[in-house]
Backbone as ProteinMPNN parsed JSONL, in Angstrom:
{"seq_chain_A": "XXXXXXXXXXXXXXXXXXXXXXXXXXXXXXXXXXXXXXXXXXXXXXXXXXXXXXXXXXXXXXXXXXXXXXXXXXXXXXXXXXXXXXXXXXXXXXXXXXXXXXXXXXXXXXXXXXXXXXXXXXXXXXXXXXXXXXX", "coords_chain_A": {"N_chain_A": [[8.61, 74.644, -36.256], [7.651, 71.76, -34.61], [4.738, 70.172, -33.504], [4.052, 67.956, -30.831], [2.065, 65.206, -30.848], [-0.225, 63.028, -29.064], [0.246, 60.426, -29.991], [2.919, 60.278, -30.683], [4.334, 60.422, -28.337], [6.538, 59.064, -25.913], [6.157, 56.085, -23.994], [6.085, 56.462, -20.68], [5.547, 55.102, -18.384], [4.404, 51.927, -17.121], [1.287, 50.422, -17.552], [-0.26, 48.87, -15.012], [-2.688, 47.639, -14.523], [-3.885, 45.697, -16.442], [-2.066, 43.602, -16.069], [-2.37, 42.926, -13.337], [-5.038, 42.111, -13.428], [-4.842, 39.773, -15.002], [-3.202, 38.16, -13.374], [-4.888, 37.846, -11.134], [-7.01, 36.415, -12.292], [-5.677, 34.041, -13.015], [-4.97, 33.165, -10.448], [-7.538, 32.721, -9.336], [-8.43, 30.638, -11.005], [-6.523, 28.689, -10.337], [-7.108, 28.291, -7.577], [-9.733, 27.347, -7.768], [-9.461, 24.952, -9.221], [-7.723, 23.542, -7.599], [-9.215, 22.663, -5.472], [-10.535, 20.505, -6.472], [-8.718, 18.549, -6.837], [-7.962, 15.48, -5.704], [-6.44, 13.056, -3.714], [-6.051, 9.998, -5.193], [-7.273, 7.378, -3.8], [-8.046, 3.986, -3.036], [-11.269, 3.359, -1.996], [-11.906, 2.698, 1.387], [-13.097, 1.303, 4.469], [-11.534, 2.17, 6.971], [-9.868, 0.76, 9.868], [-10.366, 2.074, 13.19], [-8.493, 4.054, 15.517], [-7.535, 5.287, 18.708], [-5.037, 6.401, 19.058], [-4.236, 7.108, 16.572], [-2.345, 8.828, 14.148], [-1.417, 11.39, 11.86], [1.066, 10.712, 9.679], [3.608, 11.295, 7.422], [5.194, 9.21, 5.218], [8.475, 9.422, 4.469], [10.39, 7.957, 3.256], [11.095, 5.615, 0.571], [8.143, 4.049, -0.526], [5.688, 1.412, -0.598], [2.374, 1.009, -1.291], [0.055, -1.125, -0.03], [-3.117, -2.319, -0.429], [-5.944, -3.786, 1.029], [-9.047, -4.885, 0.347], [-12.42, -5.23, 1.669], [-13.548, -7.55, 0.58], [-11.317, -9.059, 0.212], [-9.705, -8.502, -1.939], [-6.576, -7.601, -3.235], [-4.389, -4.854, -3.638], [-1.572, -3.364, -5.147], [-0.241, -0.364, -4.973], [-2.603, 0.667, -6.274], [-2.939, -1.226, -8.267], [-4.547, -4.183, -9.049], [-3.832, -7.367, -7.588], [-3.357, -10.905, -7.223], [-3.165, -12.991, -4.286], [-1.427, -15.106, -4.675], [0.245, -14.072, -6.605], [1.456, -11.988, -5.386], [4.057, -11.989, -4.188], [5.798, -12.081, -6.399], [5.054, -9.703, -7.729], [5.687, -7.78, -5.769], [8.461, -8.142, -5.623], [9.186, -7.056, -8.048], [8.922, -4.361, -7.536], [10.882, -3.812, -5.697], [13.89, -2.361, -5.59], [17.154, -2.016, -4.928], [17.374, -0.126, -2.079], [15.356, -1.16, 0.633], [11.876, -0.719, 0.654], [9.322, 1.025, 2.62], [6.435, -0.576, 3.78], [3.197, 0.406, 3.349], [0.356, -0.391, 4.791], [-2.958, -0.751, 4.035], [-5.94, -1.718, 5.123], [-9.286, -2.787, 4.99], [-11.57, -2.49, 7.709], [-13.186, -4.707, 8.031], [-11.886, -6.755, 6.8], [-10.818, -10.124, 6.598], [-8.633, -11.201, 9.127], [-6.685, -13.097, 8.624], [-6.026, -12.716, 5.958], [-4.64, -10.321, 6.022], [-2.451, -11.075, 7.589], [-1.324, -12.962, 5.868], [-0.452, -11.326, 3.774], [1.46, -9.737, 5.115], [3.219, -11.768, 5.829], [4.13, -12.586, 3.312], [5.487, -10.268, 2.565], [7.515, -10.27, 4.481], [8.9, -12.554, 3.706], [10.274, -11.536, 1.561], [12.053, -9.926, 2.795], [11.162, -7.498, 3.666], [10.762, -5.39, 6.24], [9.836, -3.068, 7.425], [6.925, -1.446, 8.369], [3.87, 0.37, 7.997], [0.769, 0.954, 9.281], [-2.242, 1.984, 8.095], [-4.738, 3.894, 9.583], [-7.864, 5.281, 10.745], [-8.696, 8.204, 12.657], [-10.104, 7.764, 15.833], [-13.095, 9.092, 16.906]], "CA_chain_A": [[8.431, 73.996, -34.992], [6.745, 70.624, -34.736], [3.959, 69.861, -32.304], [4.048, 66.521, -30.477], [0.736, 64.743, -30.454], [-0.224, 61.906, -28.112], [0.749, 59.184, -30.601], [4.37, 60.324, -30.78], [4.937, 60.448, -27.006], [7.068, 57.82, -25.376], [5.45, 55.587, -22.812], [6.992, 56.673, -19.559], [5.225, 54.181, -17.3], [3.659, 50.745, -17.54], [-0.041, 50.301, -16.953], [-0.262, 47.607, -14.261], [-4.052, 47.114, -14.383], [-4.088, 44.416, -17.142], [-1.217, 42.595, -15.441], [-3.034, 42.521, -12.092], [-6.231, 41.362, -13.831], [-4.438, 38.434, -15.453], [-2.727, 37.422, -12.196], [-6.057, 37.489, -10.327], [-7.735, 35.343, -12.995], [-4.877, 32.822, -12.851], [-5.117, 32.76, -9.049], [-8.882, 32.163, -9.155], [-8.451, 29.337, -11.674], [-5.729, 27.775, -9.512], [-7.859, 27.959, -6.361], [-10.918, 26.562, -8.128], [-9.074, 23.59, -9.625], [-7.025, 22.872, -6.496], [-10.188, 22.015, -4.587], [-11.008, 19.276, -7.098], [-7.64, 17.561, -6.863], [-8.08, 14.601, -4.551], [-5.545, 11.919, -3.833], [-6.845, 8.852, -5.629], [-7.096, 6.181, -2.996], [-9.107, 3.002, -3.105], [-12.107, 3.634, -0.821], [-11.93, 1.663, 2.423], [-13.59, 1.625, 5.796], [-10.331, 1.87, 7.754], [-10.057, 0.575, 11.306], [-10.154, 3.298, 13.951], [-7.608, 3.956, 16.676], [-7.422, 6.528, 19.475], [-3.681, 6.936, 18.923], [-3.94, 7.317, 15.155], [-1.774, 10.137, 13.861], [-1.045, 11.591, 10.456], [2.509, 10.707, 9.46], [3.962, 11.128, 6.022], [6.377, 8.364, 5.056], [9.39, 10.137, 3.583], [11.199, 6.972, 2.554], [10.411, 4.943, -0.535], [7.062, 3.257, 0.058], [4.771, 0.645, -1.429], [1.072, 0.982, -0.62], [-0.702, -2.359, -0.25], [-4.489, -2.134, 0.018], [-6.751, -5.008, 1.066], [-10.456, -4.523, 0.481], [-13.273, -6.085, 2.508], [-13.735, -8.849, -0.074], [-10.029, -9.751, 0.134], [-8.951, -8.061, -3.107], [-5.314, -6.954, -2.864], [-3.868, -3.897, -4.611], [-0.266, -2.765, -4.912], [-0.295, 0.965, -5.598], [-3.837, 0.734, -7.091], [-2.974, -2.294, -9.276], [-5.026, -5.405, -8.394], [-3.013, -8.581, -7.703], [-3.81, -12.053, -6.429], [-2.223, -13.333, -3.215], [-0.415, -15.999, -5.245], [1.144, -13.266, -7.432], [1.929, -10.864, -4.58], [5.506, -12.047, -3.989], [6.433, -11.697, -7.664], [4.786, -8.283, -7.976], [6.473, -6.983, -4.821], [9.878, -8.205, -5.98], [9.387, -6.121, -9.164], [8.983, -3.004, -6.985], [12.045, -3.66, -4.825], [15.149, -2.087, -6.29], [18.11, -1.394, -4.008], [16.941, 0.084, -0.691], [14.058, -1.765, 0.966], [10.851, 0.299, 0.909], [8.382, 0.878, 3.729], [5.135, -1.065, 3.339], [2.053, 1.084, 3.944], [-0.721, -1.369, 4.721], [-4.314, -0.198, 4.174], [-6.886, -2.831, 5.092], [-10.629, -2.494, 5.471], [-11.744, -3.021, 9.072], [-13.883, -5.99, 7.972], [-11.064, -7.733, 6.087], [-10.381, -11.227, 7.472], [-7.28, -10.97, 9.629], [-5.771, -14.046, 7.979], [-5.589, -12.113, 4.694], [-3.621, -9.329, 6.4], [-1.276, -11.83, 8.032], [-0.723, -13.567, 4.673], [0.254, -10.26, 3.057], [2.655, -9.415, 5.911], [4.112, -12.921, 5.714], [4.743, -12.502, 1.982], [6.451, -9.161, 2.627], [8.656, -10.711, 5.297], [9.67, -13.483, 2.877], [11.127, -10.726, 0.69], [12.947, -9.122, 3.622], [10.568, -6.199, 3.965], [10.514, -5.414, 7.677], [9.276, -1.803, 7.898], [5.499, -1.363, 8.057], [3.035, 1.431, 8.527], [-0.609, 0.531, 9.12], [-3.084, 3.171, 7.989], [-5.99, 3.844, 10.339], [-8.522, 6.583, 10.873], [-8.742, 8.662, 14.049], [-11.329, 7.475, 16.573], [-13.668, 10.357, 17.387]], "C_chain_A": [[7.332, 72.947, -35.128], [6.028, 70.381, -33.419], [3.956, 68.356, -32.072], [2.638, 66.136, -30.088], [0.87, 63.496, -29.584], [0.369, 60.633, -28.697], [2.266, 59.141, -30.64], [5.07, 60.302, -29.419], [5.452, 59.071, -26.62], [6.242, 57.394, -24.171], [6.415, 55.68, -21.645], [6.684, 55.765, -18.368], [4.365, 53.04, -17.84], [2.328, 50.706, -16.807], [-0.141, 48.914, -16.302], [-1.64, 46.947, -14.174], [-4.264, 45.802, -15.15], [-3.265, 43.279, -16.525], [-1.873, 42.044, -14.169], [-4.288, 41.713, -12.406], [-5.888, 39.928, -14.222], [-3.988, 37.595, -14.269], [-3.906, 36.985, -11.322], [-6.873, 36.373, -10.981], [-6.992, 34.023, -12.853], [-5.002, 32.29, -11.429], [-6.48, 32.124, -8.793], [-8.997, 30.784, -9.806], [-7.686, 28.306, -10.855], [-6.5, 27.341, -8.268], [-9.066, 27.089, -6.663], [-10.541, 25.129, -8.498], [-8.387, 22.834, -8.495], [-8.001, 22.163, -5.567], [-10.693, 20.703, -5.168], [-9.934, 18.193, -7.158], [-7.701, 16.759, -5.572], [-7.124, 13.441, -4.77], [-6.374, 10.676, -4.12], [-6.53, 7.606, -4.828], [-8.281, 5.263, -3.207], [-9.954, 3.18, -1.849], [-12.175, 2.433, 0.127], [-12.599, 2.208, 3.667], [-12.46, 1.241, 6.748], [-10.671, 1.616, 9.216], [-9.735, 1.871, 12.042], [-9.257, 3.031, 15.146], [-7.545, 5.301, 17.374], [-6.076, 7.2, 19.23], [-3.28, 7.153, 17.471], [-3.402, 8.724, 14.939], [-1.357, 10.201, 12.399], [0.47, 11.683, 10.361], [2.749, 10.481, 7.983], [5.239, 10.298, 5.971], [7.27, 9.047, 4.038], [10.278, 9.182, 2.798], [10.404, 6.419, 1.375], [9.342, 4.037, 0.072], [6.285, 2.523, -1.02], [3.461, 0.566, -0.652], [0.347, -0.301, -1.022], [-2.077, -2.158, 0.374], [-5.211, -3.471, -0.043], [-8.194, -4.588, 1.316], [-11.196, -5.569, 1.318], [-13.438, -7.487, 1.916], [-12.431, -9.626, -0.257], [-9.198, -9.377, -1.081], [-7.73, -7.273, -2.655], [-4.876, -6.034, -4.004], [-2.468, -3.483, -4.188], [-0.264, -1.458, -5.687], [-1.398, 1.033, -6.649], [-3.915, -0.32, -8.189], [-3.432, -3.58, -8.587], [-4.102, -6.591, -8.657], [-3.646, -9.683, -6.858], [-2.75, -12.347, -5.372], [-1.106, -14.214, -3.747], [0.615, -15.24, -6.089], [1.828, -12.152, -6.64], [3.452, -10.842, -4.446], [6.242, -11.592, -5.248], [6.258, -10.208, -7.945], [5.597, -7.387, -7.046], [7.951, -6.996, -5.187], [10.187, -7.314, -7.179], [9.537, -4.683, -8.676], [10.275, -2.754, -6.205], [13.3, -3.517, -5.679], [16.071, -1.389, -5.291], [17.587, -1.348, -2.58], [15.543, -0.476, -0.474], [13.036, -0.683, 1.293], [10.053, 0.013, 2.18], [7.064, 0.401, 3.133], [4.055, -0.291, 4.091], [0.862, 0.167, 3.718], [-2.053, -0.698, 5.017], [-5.266, -1.378, 4.052], [-8.227, -2.376, 5.649], [-10.797, -3.127, 6.845], [-12.423, -4.381, 9.083], [-13.126, -7.048, 7.173], [-10.704, -8.859, 7.051], [-8.911, -11.05, 7.851], [-6.266, -11.907, 8.98], [-5.226, -13.48, 6.674], [-4.478, -11.096, 4.965], [-2.33, -10.033, 6.804], [-0.569, -12.453, 6.833], [0.067, -12.534, 3.872], [1.534, -9.887, 3.795], [3.681, -10.53, 5.801], [4.845, -12.909, 4.368], [5.787, -11.397, 1.943], [7.704, -9.577, 3.396], [9.518, -11.715, 4.552], [10.644, -12.738, 1.967], [12.081, -9.824, 1.471], [12.43, -7.732, 3.919], [10.106, -6.195, 5.415], [9.886, -4.135, 8.218], [7.843, -1.681, 7.406], [4.892, -0.107, 8.663], [1.609, 0.989, 8.243], [-1.501, 1.772, 9.161], [-4.396, 2.933, 8.732], [-6.638, 5.21, 10.272], [-8.636, 6.921, 12.352], [-10.11, 8.356, 14.659], [-11.846, 8.781, 17.166], [-14.118, 10.261, 18.81]], "O_chain_A": [[6.256, 73.197, -35.672], [6.642, 70.384, -32.352], [3.865, 67.576, -33.021], [2.078, 66.664, -29.127], [1.971, 62.978, -29.399], [0.944, 59.833, -27.959], [2.844, 58.055, -30.629], [6.293, 60.175, -29.365], [4.861, 58.048, -26.967], [5.706, 58.221, -23.433], [7.458, 55.027, -21.645], [7.487, 55.675, -17.439], [3.695, 53.169, -18.865], [2.258, 50.929, -15.598], [-0.107, 47.899, -16.999], [-1.73, 45.784, -13.78], [-4.785, 44.854, -14.561], [-3.718, 42.135, -16.468], [-1.918, 40.831, -13.964], [-4.573, 40.73, -11.722], [-6.568, 38.986, -13.815], [-4.361, 36.426, -14.171], [-3.913, 35.861, -10.821], [-7.37, 35.484, -10.29], [-7.611, 32.991, -12.596], [-5.127, 31.082, -11.231], [-6.57, 31.104, -8.11], [-9.589, 29.871, -9.232], [-8.145, 27.175, -10.693], [-6.539, 26.155, -7.944], [-9.388, 26.186, -5.891], [-11.243, 24.191, -8.12], [-8.461, 21.606, -8.442], [-7.645, 21.163, -4.942], [-11.227, 19.871, -4.435], [-10.225, 17.046, -7.495], [-7.513, 17.3, -4.482], [-7.015, 12.911, -5.876], [-7.293, 10.347, -3.37], [-5.606, 6.864, -5.162], [-9.383, 5.713, -3.52], [-9.416, 3.156, -0.742], [-12.464, 1.309, -0.285], [-12.658, 3.418, 3.884], [-12.429, 0.126, 7.269], [-11.631, 2.176, 9.747], [-8.926, 2.672, 11.573], [-9.256, 1.938, 15.714], [-7.506, 6.342, 16.719], [-5.986, 8.428, 19.198], [-2.103, 7.361, 17.178], [-3.936, 9.693, 15.479], [-0.995, 9.193, 11.792], [1.083, 12.609, 10.892], [2.164, 9.587, 7.372], [6.24, 10.64, 6.601], [6.882, 9.232, 2.884], [10.856, 9.566, 1.782], [9.22, 6.708, 1.203], [9.593, 3.344, 1.058], [6.227, 2.94, -2.176], [3.432, 0.116, 0.494], [0.066, -0.53, -2.198], [-2.189, -1.863, 1.564], [-5.111, -4.2, -1.03], [-8.52, -4.014, 2.355], [-10.667, -6.637, 1.627], [-13.465, -8.481, 2.642], [-12.435, -10.723, -0.816], [-8.088, -9.885, -1.242], [-7.83, -6.39, -1.804], [-4.978, -6.389, -5.178], [-2.21, -3.274, -3.003], [-0.284, -1.457, -6.917], [-1.146, 1.417, -7.791], [-4.864, -0.314, -8.972], [-2.785, -4.032, -7.642], [-3.645, -6.804, -9.78], [-4.375, -9.414, -5.903], [-1.582, -11.998, -5.54], [0.041, -14.085, -3.32], [1.737, -15.715, -6.267], [2.687, -11.45, -7.174], [4.068, -9.784, -4.577], [7.193, -10.814, -5.172], [7.204, -9.533, -8.351], [6.13, -6.361, -7.471], [8.625, -5.972, -5.075], [11.32, -6.857, -7.328], [10.201, -3.874, -9.324], [10.71, -1.61, -6.071], [13.703, -4.439, -6.389], [15.779, -0.274, -4.858], [17.382, -2.384, -1.947], [14.653, -0.285, -1.303], [13.303, 0.184, 2.126], [10.103, -1.085, 2.734], [6.624, 0.911, 2.103], [4.001, -0.326, 5.32], [0.418, -0.024, 2.586], [-2.26, -0.148, 6.099], [-5.38, -1.972, 2.98], [-8.289, -1.669, 6.655], [-10.229, -4.185, 7.116], [-12.261, -5.14, 10.038], [-13.665, -8.121, 6.9], [-10.328, -8.597, 8.193], [-8.063, -10.784, 7.0], [-5.105, -11.536, 8.807], [-4.075, -13.741, 6.322], [-3.497, -11.025, 4.224], [-1.242, -9.624, 6.399], [0.661, -12.471, 6.786], [1.14, -12.84, 3.351], [2.584, -9.736, 3.171], [4.879, -10.267, 5.692], [6.042, -13.19, 4.305], [6.854, -11.569, 1.353], [8.822, -9.262, 2.99], [10.735, -11.738, 4.735], [11.715, -13.252, 1.643], [12.83, -9.048, 0.878], [13.184, -6.874, 4.378], [9.171, -6.908, 5.778], [9.443, -4.116, 9.366], [7.564, -1.791, 6.212], [5.341, 0.399, 9.692], [1.267, 0.684, 7.1], [-1.508, 2.512, 10.145], [-5.068, 1.92, 8.54], [-6.036, 6.175, 9.802], [-8.669, 6.028, 13.2], [-11.145, 8.657, 14.064], [-11.11, 9.49, 17.852], [-14.623, 11.236, 19.365]]}, "name": "protein", "num_of_chains": 1, "seq": "XXXXXXXXXXXXXXXXXXXXXXXXXXXXXXXXXXXXXXXXXXXXXXXXXXXXXXXXXXXXXXXXXXXXXXXXXXXXXXXXXXXXXXXXXXXXXXXXXXXXXXXXXXXXXXXXXXXXXXXXXXXXXXXXXXXXXXX"}
C-alpha cells in the first residue's frame, strides 16, 4: 500500500489570490495613467458665452485654431493664411467635414472672417465655434 504525500495530490481548486492581486495592480496602473492623459489642444483664451454647451461633433471634422497673434493651425499643424486653402483642400476627401473653429478671444475679427471666407470658397458650410462657458 502506497501513501499519498502532498506533492502527488491533484490540485482540486485554483488559488484566486494571485489573480486578484494582478488585476488590482493593473487597475491601479490604469487609473494612475488615465489621469495624465490630456487631450492635446493648443492653449487659447476662448471667448465666453452664456449659452455655451459641450457638444461632440460626430461627423468628420477639421479643427482650425487661430491664436491671439494670428497664427493659424489646422489640426495642430501651423499654416499661413495664404496656404490655408491648399491645406484645407488636402483634408477634404468625399463628404464635406464640419469646421471646428477655435479662436482666441483677442484674435482680430478680420482674421476669423478671412478663415471662414477661405472655408466657404471650398464649399465648407458647416461650422462649430468653440467657446468656454461664462460663469
